[in-house]
Backbone bond lengths (Angstrom), bond angles and torsions (degrees), N, CA, C in turn:
res aa  C-N    CA-C-N  psi(-1)  N-CA   C-N-CA  omega(-1)  CA-C   N-CA-C  phi
1 M - - - 1.419 - - 1.334 101.62 -
2 T 0.890 62.73 24.45 1.305 41.86 -130.66 1.365 101.11 -162.47
3 A 0.684 165.13 6.28 1.335 152.30 -0.06 1.437 117.26 167.13
4 T 1.205 117.24 37.75 1.447 112.00 -170.48 1.506 112.31 -147.69
5 T 1.257 115.65 86.75 1.447 122.56 170.86 1.512 107.03 -146.30
6 G 1.302 117.27 179.29 1.452 118.87 -179.52 1.505 111.86 73.91
7 T 1.325 116.54 -159.18 1.450 122.28 -177.02 1.510 110.12 -94.80
8 Q 1.319 118.30 122.93 1.447 122.35 -179.50 1.503 108.88 -117.91
9 S 1.318 116.21 134.67 1.454 120.71 -177.68 1.516 110.96 -72.41
10 G 1.319 116.19 104.67 1.448 120.83 172.71 1.503 116.16 74.47
11 T 1.345 119.20 5.34 1.456 119.86 -175.58 1.513 114.06 -116.36
12 Q 1.328 118.76 -12.74 1.458 119.67 -172.86 1.521 112.25 -59.70
13 G 1.330 117.92 -40.34 1.457 119.39 179.90 1.507 112.16 -63.62
14 A 1.330 117.04 -38.08 1.453 120.19 -179.90 1.517 111.88 -69.28
15 W 1.351 117.46 -32.72 1.463 119.43 176.81 1.522 110.42 -68.66
16 A 1.320 117.73 -27.32 1.458 121.18 -174.24 1.525 111.33 -81.45
17 K 1.320 115.59 54.91 1.453 122.05 176.78 1.516 107.57 -131.80
18 A 1.340 117.16 127.55 1.456 120.28 -178.11 1.526 111.30 -59.32
19 E 1.325 116.93 -37.39 1.460 120.29 -179.11 1.525 110.88 -64.91
20 T 1.337 116.68 -40.34 1.460 119.96 178.08 1.523 110.64 -62.04
21 A 1.325 117.17 -44.23 1.460 121.05 179.36 1.524 111.51 -62.53
22 E 1.323 116.98 -42.44 1.466 120.78 179.01 1.522 110.99 -61.79
23 N 1.321 116.48 -46.04 1.463 120.15 178.96 1.522 111.21 -64.54
24 Y 1.315 116.07 -40.04 1.463 121.39 178.38 1.529 110.09 -58.42
25 G 1.338 116.15 -48.97 1.456 120.09 -176.70 1.513 113.72 -70.36
26 S 1.315 117.39 -38.27 1.467 119.99 -173.87 1.521 113.71 -89.20
27 R 1.349 117.60 -25.73 1.457 119.59 -173.39 1.530 112.84 -115.23
28 L 1.325 117.40 -49.46 1.464 119.29 -173.46 1.527 112.26 -79.77
29 V 1.330 117.66 -38.91 1.466 119.78 -178.76 1.526 111.76 -59.52
30 P 1.332 120.14 -50.82 1.477 118.23 -179.37 1.526 113.25 -61.96
31 L 1.332 117.17 -36.98 1.461 120.11 -177.42 1.523 112.67 -74.72
32 L 1.326 116.28 -41.72 1.468 120.43 -166.50 1.518 114.21 -112.40
33 F 1.328 118.05 -44.32 1.459 120.34 -167.36 1.527 115.30 -95.97
34 E 1.318 117.58 -31.51 1.464 118.88 -173.14 1.526 113.74 -62.95
35 P 1.329 120.12 -45.35 1.472 118.24 178.78 1.526 113.12 -61.34
36 W 1.332 116.95 -36.94 1.458 120.19 177.83 1.529 111.17 -68.51
37 A 1.320 117.21 -35.20 1.462 120.86 179.89 1.522 111.09 -62.03
38 E 1.325 116.00 -43.98 1.462 120.18 178.98 1.520 110.49 -58.91
39 A 1.321 116.63 -44.92 1.466 120.68 -178.50 1.528 111.47 -67.12
40 L 1.335 117.01 -37.28 1.463 120.38 -179.25 1.527 110.49 -65.71
41 V 1.312 116.56 -41.51 1.468 120.28 177.81 1.526 110.04 -67.10
42 D 1.322 117.00 -41.49 1.465 120.04 177.95 1.527 111.79 -59.15
43 A 1.334 116.73 -36.12 1.463 120.56 -176.44 1.518 112.57 -63.97
44 V 1.321 116.96 -27.63 1.463 121.37 -178.64 1.522 111.73 -95.37
45 G 1.322 117.21 -35.77 1.455 120.88 179.53 1.512 113.95 69.18
46 P 1.342 118.67 60.80 1.476 120.06 177.18 1.528 111.32 -57.78
47 R 1.331 115.54 146.68 1.456 121.34 -178.05 1.527 110.60 -116.74
48 P 1.322 117.34 156.51 1.474 119.95 178.28 1.524 111.22 -52.26
49 G 1.334 114.84 135.81 1.455 121.11 177.56 1.515 114.93 89.69
50 E 1.328 118.70 -9.21 1.460 119.95 -178.51 1.522 111.46 -78.33
51 R 1.333 113.97 158.46 1.463 122.21 -178.53 1.524 108.76 -107.71
52 V 1.322 116.13 127.16 1.460 121.95 -170.94 1.518 110.39 -121.41
53 L 1.334 115.77 137.96 1.459 122.58 171.19 1.516 109.01 -114.62
54 D 1.334 116.29 130.85 1.462 122.08 173.18 1.523 107.23 -112.65
55 L 1.330 116.00 103.79 1.456 122.40 -177.27 1.524 109.88 -89.67
56 A 1.314 116.60 133.95 1.470 121.76 -171.43 1.523 108.86 63.35
57 C 1.328 115.09 50.46 1.460 121.50 -169.43 1.518 113.81 -71.55
58 G 1.345 118.39 -19.12 1.453 119.42 -177.27 1.512 111.06 57.73
59 T 1.321 116.69 -127.64 1.463 120.81 -179.98 1.527 112.47 -87.36
60 G 1.334 117.32 6.46 1.458 120.90 167.18 1.517 117.05 93.00
61 V 1.340 118.09 20.79 1.460 117.91 -174.97 1.526 112.42 -64.82
62 V 1.326 118.44 -41.34 1.465 120.32 177.84 1.526 110.34 -69.21
63 A 1.321 116.86 -43.95 1.468 120.76 -179.70 1.520 111.46 -59.11
64 H 1.324 117.13 -44.31 1.462 119.93 -179.07 1.523 111.62 -65.29
65 K 1.333 117.07 -38.77 1.460 119.26 178.91 1.526 111.16 -69.30
66 A 1.333 116.63 -38.24 1.461 119.42 177.39 1.522 111.31 -65.87
67 A 1.329 116.87 -34.40 1.471 120.61 -178.28 1.519 111.85 -59.94
68 T 1.328 117.38 -34.15 1.463 119.36 -179.87 1.521 112.02 -69.98
69 R 1.330 117.37 -18.07 1.461 120.78 -177.05 1.533 112.55 -92.68
70 V 1.326 118.60 -24.38 1.470 120.58 -173.31 1.528 112.67 -99.79
71 R 1.314 117.58 1.06 1.460 119.00 174.31 1.527 109.58 -81.87
72 P 1.313 118.23 148.75 1.471 126.07 -2.94 1.524 111.61 -84.24
73 G 1.300 114.32 155.69 1.448 121.19 170.43 1.503 116.36 89.42
74 G 1.340 118.70 -4.44 1.443 120.81 -179.70 1.515 112.60 -84.43
75 A 1.331 115.11 178.24 1.460 120.80 -179.74 1.523 108.69 -145.30
76 V 1.319 116.09 141.51 1.463 122.23 179.66 1.515 108.60 -130.38
77 T 1.327 116.18 133.19 1.465 122.19 175.88 1.523 108.56 -123.53
78 G 1.319 116.39 127.25 1.448 122.09 174.25 1.515 110.21 -105.47
79 V 1.330 116.69 131.81 1.470 122.37 -179.39 1.516 109.29 -120.85
80 D 1.316 115.81 131.08 1.460 120.85 175.55 1.521 108.13 -154.32
81 L 1.315 116.43 155.66 1.455 121.26 178.74 1.520 112.25 -83.26
82 N 1.330 117.02 -18.80 1.455 122.29 -171.23 1.526 111.21 -94.44
83 A 1.323 116.66 114.44 1.463 121.76 -176.59 1.525 112.16 -65.14
84 D 1.328 117.63 -36.31 1.460 120.01 -178.97 1.525 111.56 -68.56
85 M 1.334 117.27 -37.84 1.458 120.45 175.03 1.525 110.18 -62.16
86 L 1.323 116.54 -44.57 1.473 120.70 -179.27 1.516 111.46 -64.25
87 A 1.328 117.25 -36.12 1.463 120.36 178.23 1.522 110.60 -60.95
88 L 1.334 116.70 -41.33 1.459 120.45 177.16 1.520 111.10 -66.73
89 A 1.327 117.24 -39.13 1.461 120.81 178.11 1.529 110.64 -61.10
90 R 1.333 116.80 -44.96 1.468 120.59 178.87 1.527 111.42 -62.11
91 R 1.321 115.34 -40.48 1.461 120.48 -176.22 1.520 111.63 -61.46
92 S 1.324 117.28 -31.84 1.463 120.72 -176.22 1.524 113.32 -98.39
93 T 1.341 117.24 10.74 1.456 121.23 179.99 1.525 110.51 -87.52
94 P 1.346 118.87 126.08 1.468 120.51 176.68 1.520 111.08 -57.80
95 A 1.328 115.96 145.34 1.469 120.37 -176.81 1.519 111.81 -63.10
96 D 1.331 118.14 -42.43 1.460 121.08 -178.69 1.520 107.64 -154.41
97 D 1.315 116.19 106.19 1.462 120.12 -175.26 1.525 111.38 -127.88
98 G 1.342 116.12 26.88 1.455 120.06 178.60 1.510 114.34 76.88
99 V 1.341 116.65 13.34 1.450 120.69 -179.98 1.527 108.41 -147.27
100 S 1.313 116.47 142.65 1.464 121.40 177.13 1.523 109.47 -84.66
101 V 1.341 116.41 125.79 1.463 121.30 178.81 1.522 108.68 -124.01
102 A 1.332 116.47 126.93 1.463 121.94 -179.46 1.522 109.24 -130.48
103 W 1.339 115.31 150.18 1.461 121.53 179.68 1.515 108.68 -124.09
104 R 1.321 116.47 133.21 1.464 121.07 -172.80 1.524 109.94 -131.72
105 Q 1.322 116.98 126.87 1.457 120.91 175.49 1.520 108.60 -87.35
106 A 1.326 116.43 114.54 1.461 121.17 -177.23 1.513 109.52 -162.79
107 D 1.317 115.57 160.44 1.451 122.61 176.60 1.526 109.44 -81.02
108 A 1.316 116.59 140.39 1.458 120.91 -179.94 1.519 112.49 -62.53
109 L 1.324 117.49 -24.37 1.460 120.47 -178.63 1.522 112.31 -79.77
110 D 1.327 116.78 -16.41 1.468 121.26 -178.46 1.522 107.94 -156.46
111 T 1.331 116.49 83.62 1.456 121.32 -173.07 1.522 113.69 -74.63
112 G 1.339 117.26 -22.90 1.452 120.31 -175.28 1.518 113.62 75.94
113 L 1.305 117.76 8.10 1.464 122.06 179.32 1.531 110.09 -84.15
114 P 1.319 117.44 154.59 1.470 119.92 -177.12 1.528 112.92 -72.72
115 D 1.320 115.25 156.76 1.463 121.24 176.35 1.531 110.31 -60.02
116 G 1.335 115.69 142.14 1.456 120.75 170.33 1.509 115.78 61.28
117 A 1.312 117.99 28.26 1.463 120.99 -171.60 1.525 113.66 -87.20
118 F 1.345 118.29 -9.07 1.458 120.39 -172.27 1.531 111.68 -133.41
119 D 1.321 114.58 150.69 1.464 121.50 176.51 1.517 111.84 -93.13
120 I 1.336 116.80 -26.65 1.465 122.38 -176.24 1.519 108.88 -138.17
121 G 1.331 115.63 138.82 1.455 120.57 173.64 1.518 110.82 -124.84
122 F 1.324 116.33 129.61 1.462 122.40 176.25 1.522 109.62 -114.04
123 C 1.327 115.58 150.12 1.460 120.82 170.06 1.532 107.01 -151.87
124 Q 1.313 115.77 100.77 1.461 120.84 -178.39 1.520 109.98 -99.41
125 Q 1.325 115.87 114.65 1.464 123.45 174.26 1.536 112.70 57.03
126 G 1.317 115.68 43.53 1.453 120.22 176.27 1.516 114.08 -122.26
127 L 1.327 116.63 -33.87 1.464 120.78 -171.06 1.519 112.56 -58.55
128 Q 1.332 117.57 -37.23 1.463 119.75 -176.97 1.519 112.96 -64.88
129 F 1.334 117.81 -17.16 1.457 121.66 -177.98 1.530 113.23 -96.59
130 F 1.318 117.79 -6.95 1.463 120.49 -177.10 1.521 110.38 -76.31
131 G 1.330 116.26 137.35 1.450 121.02 -179.43 1.516 112.96 -65.85
132 D 1.339 118.06 -33.05 1.462 122.62 179.08 1.521 106.70 -132.81
133 R 1.312 115.38 95.01 1.462 120.00 -171.30 1.520 113.02 -68.42
134 V 1.328 117.71 -39.81 1.465 119.79 -179.95 1.524 110.33 -65.08
135 T 1.333 116.95 -41.34 1.461 119.71 178.05 1.524 110.81 -61.72
136 A 1.332 117.51 -41.73 1.462 120.46 178.43 1.523 111.04 -63.53
137 L 1.332 117.17 -41.19 1.456 119.72 179.29 1.529 111.74 -69.87
138 R 1.322 117.18 -35.10 1.468 119.06 175.42 1.527 110.98 -65.78
139 E 1.331 116.13 -36.06 1.463 119.94 176.02 1.529 109.93 -65.09
140 L 1.318 116.64 -40.86 1.456 120.29 177.67 1.524 110.74 -63.16
141 R 1.318 116.76 -42.10 1.462 119.90 178.03 1.527 111.15 -65.13
142 R 1.320 116.76 -39.38 1.478 120.87 -178.65 1.526 111.86 -57.97
143 V 1.328 116.80 -39.96 1.465 119.42 -174.84 1.523 112.56 -85.83
144 L 1.354 117.58 -2.18 1.456 120.18 175.63 1.523 110.57 -88.79
145 A 1.315 115.65 143.86 1.458 120.96 174.48 1.522 109.74 -73.90
146 P 1.340 117.97 158.85 1.468 119.84 175.00 1.523 110.66 -52.45
147 G 1.332 115.65 133.41 1.451 120.63 -176.47 1.516 114.12 84.24
148 G 1.335 116.97 0.47 1.456 120.47 -178.66 1.517 112.13 -63.94
149 R 1.332 115.52 151.62 1.467 121.34 -178.74 1.518 109.76 -110.97
150 V 1.334 114.84 152.04 1.455 120.52 178.50 1.527 109.07 -133.54
151 A 1.324 115.21 143.84 1.469 121.30 175.27 1.516 108.04 -138.99
152 L 1.313 116.02 130.19 1.461 119.26 178.53 1.520 109.94 -143.85
153 S 1.318 115.09 160.15 1.457 120.04 178.78 1.517 109.74 -139.39
154 V 1.337 115.19 148.82 1.471 122.58 176.81 1.526 107.40 -141.91
155 W 1.314 116.78 137.42 1.457 119.68 178.12 1.530 110.35 -61.79
156 C 1.331 116.87 145.93 1.464 118.69 -177.92 1.525 113.72 -137.12
157 D 1.325 118.54 0.41 1.463 120.96 -174.87 1.520 110.15 -103.98
158 V 1.317 116.62 81.18 1.461 121.58 -176.07 1.518 112.17 -62.74
159 R 1.335 117.93 -21.48 1.462 121.44 -179.87 1.523 112.28 -96.11
160 S 1.321 117.79 11.12 1.460 119.92 178.36 1.527 109.83 -53.47
161 P 1.336 118.13 128.66 1.467 119.70 -176.78 1.518 113.99 -63.67
162 G 1.318 117.75 -16.73 1.456 119.25 177.53 1.510 113.94 -79.30
163 F 1.341 117.53 -18.86 1.459 121.94 -176.78 1.524 112.91 -113.38
164 H 1.319 116.21 -40.48 1.459 120.37 -170.57 1.536 114.52 -55.96
165 P 1.331 119.75 -39.07 1.470 118.92 -178.11 1.530 114.29 -63.51
166 F 1.324 117.84 -21.12 1.458 119.34 -178.74 1.529 111.64 -64.66
167 E 1.336 116.87 -37.91 1.463 118.80 -175.57 1.523 111.78 -61.07
168 A 1.322 116.84 -48.82 1.468 119.67 179.61 1.518 111.25 -63.38
169 A 1.336 117.14 -37.75 1.461 120.00 179.52 1.526 111.01 -66.87
170 F 1.318 117.41 -40.95 1.475 119.97 176.63 1.523 110.24 -59.04
171 E 1.326 115.98 -45.79 1.462 120.20 -175.63 1.534 111.57 -68.89
172 R 1.299 117.47 -32.75 1.463 120.07 179.70 1.524 112.64 -76.68
173 V 1.333 116.76 -35.54 1.460 120.61 -167.50 1.526 113.55 -101.00
174 L 1.321 117.96 -43.77 1.460 120.19 -172.33 1.531 111.07 -76.53
175 P 1.323 117.92 136.84 1.462 120.26 177.59 1.527 112.59 -66.28
176 A 1.344 116.25 -29.11 1.471 121.26 177.01 1.529 107.18 -135.12
177 P 1.322 118.24 83.97 1.466 121.10 -171.75 1.524 115.11 -80.93
178 G 1.342 117.86 -2.06 1.462 120.59 -169.42 1.512 114.77 -53.14
179 Q 1.338 118.17 -51.97 1.465 120.39 -175.46 1.521 111.19 -64.09
180 A 1.316 116.97 -43.59 1.461 120.29 -179.48 1.521 111.38 -63.04
181 V 1.327 117.08 -43.54 1.460 121.07 -179.91 1.527 110.65 -66.67
182 R 1.336 116.98 -41.46 1.473 119.83 179.16 1.516 111.01 -60.91
183 F 1.333 117.27 -42.42 1.464 118.84 179.02 1.522 110.78 -63.20
184 L 1.314 116.80 -44.66 1.454 120.32 -178.77 1.527 110.76 -59.75
185 R 1.325 116.59 -43.35 1.458 119.68 179.00 1.524 111.92 -69.01
186 A 1.336 117.16 -33.34 1.463 121.24 -179.73 1.524 111.75 -63.71
187 I 1.326 116.70 -30.01 1.463 120.29 179.22 1.532 110.58 -54.60
188 F 1.336 116.26 -35.91 1.462 121.48 -174.17 1.534 112.19 -110.29
189 D 1.316 117.06 25.17 1.460 120.78 -171.38 1.525 113.62 -75.53
190 L 1.337 118.07 -8.87 1.466 120.19 175.20 1.527 109.61 -118.16
191 A 1.313 115.50 47.13 1.461 120.61 -178.33 1.527 112.70 -70.94
192 D 1.331 117.40 -23.26 1.462 121.76 -177.44 1.535 109.47 -81.76
193 P 1.329 119.23 113.45 1.472 120.51 -179.42 1.520 112.80 -63.34
194 D 1.330 117.56 -30.90 1.462 119.67 178.43 1.526 111.27 -66.33
195 E 1.330 117.18 -35.58 1.458 120.33 177.17 1.526 110.65 -66.92
196 L 1.314 117.28 -40.65 1.464 120.58 177.73 1.521 110.37 -63.33
197 R 1.310 116.36 -42.90 1.471 120.74 177.75 1.533 110.45 -62.62
198 R 1.318 116.48 -41.71 1.460 120.37 -179.67 1.531 111.25 -63.18
199 L 1.332 116.99 -41.79 1.457 121.00 -179.72 1.531 111.37 -62.30
200 L 1.306 116.30 -45.32 1.467 119.78 -179.84 1.530 111.06 -65.31
201 T 1.315 116.89 -40.11 1.460 120.14 178.59 1.524 110.87 -66.35
202 A 1.331 117.05 -42.41 1.462 120.96 178.65 1.517 111.73 -62.40
203 A 1.333 117.05 -28.89 1.462 120.83 179.77 1.520 112.40 -82.16
204 G 1.330 117.40 -4.78 1.453 120.76 175.42 1.514 115.55 103.27
205 F 1.329 118.18 4.55 1.462 119.87 178.43 1.520 110.51 -78.48
206 R 1.310 116.18 154.79 1.451 121.39 178.89 1.530 109.65 -125.46
207 N 1.336 115.17 171.15 1.472 121.11 -179.53 1.530 111.02 50.59
208 V 1.314 114.91 47.30 1.465 120.51 -177.41 1.519 109.70 -79.49
209 E 1.324 115.60 128.02 1.452 122.27 176.34 1.526 108.58 -126.46
210 V 1.328 116.65 129.33 1.461 121.43 178.78 1.521 108.69 -124.25
211 S 1.316 116.45 128.63 1.463 120.91 178.06 1.526 109.61 -131.27
212 R 1.313 115.35 147.68 1.457 121.10 175.38 1.519 108.42 -92.06
213 Q 1.332 115.92 125.63 1.452 121.10 -179.20 1.524 109.30 -125.35
214 T 1.315 116.10 141.58 1.462 121.78 -177.65 1.520 110.17 -122.77
215 R 1.313 115.53 135.72 1.460 121.89 175.62 1.522 108.67 -131.72
216 T 1.304 114.97 165.52 1.459 120.62 -179.21 1.525 109.93 -107.63
217 V 1.316 115.55 126.94 1.460 121.35 173.37 1.523 107.83 -86.16
218 R 1.314 116.17 130.00 1.464 121.12 -179.32 1.516 110.11 -127.74
219 C 1.315 115.85 134.89 1.454 120.36 172.91 1.526 108.98 -152.08
220 A 1.324 115.70 172.17 1.461 120.44 -170.31 1.523 112.87 -63.34
221 S 1.318 116.82 -33.03 1.461 119.56 -175.07 1.520 109.88 -158.83
222 A 1.344 115.77 164.47 1.458 120.63 173.87 1.523 110.37 -61.92
223 H 1.314 116.46 -38.38 1.468 120.56 -179.92 1.528 110.94 -60.56
224 E 1.334 117.08 -40.63 1.467 119.98 179.84 1.525 110.85 -61.53
225 W 1.334 116.73 -43.89 1.459 119.98 -179.94 1.532 111.31 -64.92
226 V 1.325 116.70 -46.34 1.463 120.79 -177.80 1.515 110.81 -61.74
227 E 1.313 117.80 -43.85 1.459 120.87 -179.98 1.527 111.11 -67.50
228 A 1.331 116.95 -36.74 1.464 119.97 177.78 1.522 110.91 -62.98
229 F 1.333 116.56 -44.62 1.462 119.59 -178.56 1.528 111.52 -68.66
230 L 1.318 117.40 -47.24 1.468 120.29 -178.42 1.521 111.31 -64.40
231 G 1.326 117.58 -32.40 1.458 120.08 -178.38 1.506 114.54 -81.38
232 A 1.343 117.44 -19.32 1.463 120.19 -173.46 1.516 114.06 -113.57
233 A 1.321 118.90 -13.61 1.461 121.10 -179.87 1.531 110.16 -84.43
234 P 1.338 117.52 152.20 1.475 120.93 -179.31 1.522 111.48 -79.49
235 L 1.302 115.43 71.36 1.460 121.73 -177.48 1.518 110.34 -99.97
236 P 1.324 117.97 155.25 1.461 120.19 177.47 1.525 110.35 -66.34
237 A 1.328 115.27 159.46 1.460 119.47 177.28 1.522 110.09 -59.32
238 M 1.328 115.56 138.70 1.463 120.89 -178.71 1.523 109.52 -122.93
239 A 1.306 115.87 140.47 1.455 119.69 171.31 1.530 108.08 -63.30
240 T 1.332 116.34 144.25 1.463 120.22 -176.36 1.523 113.16 -54.63
241 P 1.334 120.11 -43.89 1.470 118.68 178.32 1.527 112.85 -61.41
242 D 1.348 117.06 -37.74 1.465 120.21 179.06 1.527 110.37 -66.21
243 R 1.325 116.09 -44.42 1.465 119.95 -179.49 1.525 110.39 -62.67
244 D 1.320 116.58 -43.86 1.464 120.03 -179.69 1.530 110.98 -63.20
245 R 1.332 116.27 -38.64 1.464 119.38 179.86 1.520 110.62 -67.64
246 I 1.332 117.01 -42.32 1.466 120.31 177.76 1.520 110.16 -60.43
247 A 1.334 116.41 -46.43 1.461 120.43 -179.91 1.521 111.25 -59.13
248 S 1.319 116.14 -42.47 1.462 120.34 -178.83 1.528 111.12 -66.53
249 E 1.332 116.97 -43.89 1.464 120.50 -178.06 1.524 111.40 -65.83
250 V 1.335 117.32 -43.47 1.460 119.84 -178.66 1.522 110.35 -67.36
251 A 1.335 116.82 -43.11 1.464 119.82 178.30 1.526 110.88 -59.17
252 E 1.319 117.01 -38.09 1.462 120.55 178.13 1.523 110.88 -64.65
253 E 1.332 117.02 -41.35 1.467 120.67 178.93 1.528 111.73 -65.10
254 L 1.324 116.99 -25.56 1.464 121.30 -178.37 1.522 113.18 -85.20
255 T 1.321 117.11 -1.52 1.468 120.91 -177.41 1.534 113.11 -51.70
256 P 1.348 119.73 -40.33 1.473 118.78 179.46 1.529 114.06 -63.46
257 C 1.335 116.87 -17.47 1.471 120.43 -179.00 1.529 112.26 -93.53
258 V 1.320 116.63 2.06 1.462 120.83 -174.94 1.522 110.31 -101.38
259 A 1.334 114.46 123.73 1.465 122.70 172.99 1.516 105.81 -163.51
260 N 1.321 117.60 105.95 1.465 121.25 -172.78 1.527 109.78 57.02
261 G 1.324 116.67 45.70 1.455 122.27 -176.44 1.518 110.55 108.02
262 L 1.304 115.44 170.15 1.465 120.94 179.62 1.518 110.35 -92.31
263 A 1.314 116.20 138.40 1.462 121.62 174.40 1.517 108.69 -145.42
264 F 1.334 116.24 128.08 1.459 119.39 176.69 1.523 109.75 -146.99
265 P 1.344 117.33 150.17 1.456 120.39 -179.44 1.534 111.42 -84.61
266 V 1.315 114.84 150.71 1.460 120.99 170.02 1.525 107.06 -145.16
267 A 1.310 116.55 139.85 1.462 121.29 -175.48 1.518 111.24 -115.06
268 A 1.329 115.41 153.49 1.460 121.99 177.25 1.512 109.84 -137.83
269 N 1.327 115.85 147.94 1.454 121.48 165.75 1.521 107.84 -83.56
270 V 1.319 116.38 124.01 1.458 122.12 179.29 1.527 108.03 -113.06
271 A 1.310 115.97 123.99 1.467 121.58 -175.59 1.532 110.17 -115.52
272 L 1.318 115.50 135.33 1.460 123.19 172.46 1.521 107.58 -120.88
273 A 1.328 116.73 141.10 1.459 120.37 -178.94 1.526 109.44 -157.32
274 E 1.320 115.61 171.84 1.471 121.86 178.72 1.518 109.97 -127.01
275 R 1.315 115.06 149.35 1.464 120.10 178.31 1.522 111.50 -70.04
276 G 1.332 116.09 -36.02 1.459 119.10 -172.11 1.520 110.28 84.21
277 A 1.316 115.58 -170.72 1.462 120.49 -176.57 1.526 111.12 -75.36
């Protein structure tokens, strides 16, 4: 979701900006991540009293939605490497809503959480950014109790019209486009459902199911989407003229998707699995 914990190739420093986190939480989450979070939680069906882990929780959209399902008596823990994201997650947590909610700054590869502490594990749009995906999934399995369930999602539509135009614009405009292009490609780095299934199986999960799901991103205008993405993604610093040119070029490419506002499809691989005994 949110999607940013663990080891990221060349992007961790860019994520570590309070302004980026604020833009991510206020602009990108409502447009892109919140509808997927609701569906991911629905797919697992948390019950009152259950203990939930949201790995790579970002600003906590999945954790907050899960919290409403496990009250009374449940507990939710959000883990992320980014302190600014966690600060926003804490800020939006109800003071007392019949459920315990905690936020922990830790690496996805080594959370420091106890064995078997959770009934459900979520990871929305984080796995593709982890430096060692099998290790992260084994860590997730370790902290689940026997019979625990896991649900995760990763973007898989590299040709989505909302994202694809950015790559060409970066390459045309930026004097050193490498970091920006690498991040954009990393978003879709687990597009192969068989690879996602293989990773979960290698980590010890069973009853692995992977499905491709598509939703439509909607916002008032192409400009709103472009500004939301540029302001919230971990991109290198850009000179104002370069940023303005990129925004203009991408918005122009999105013109076919505009009719009473912008609407474009984006797809994700959604995986469900069980820890087993």
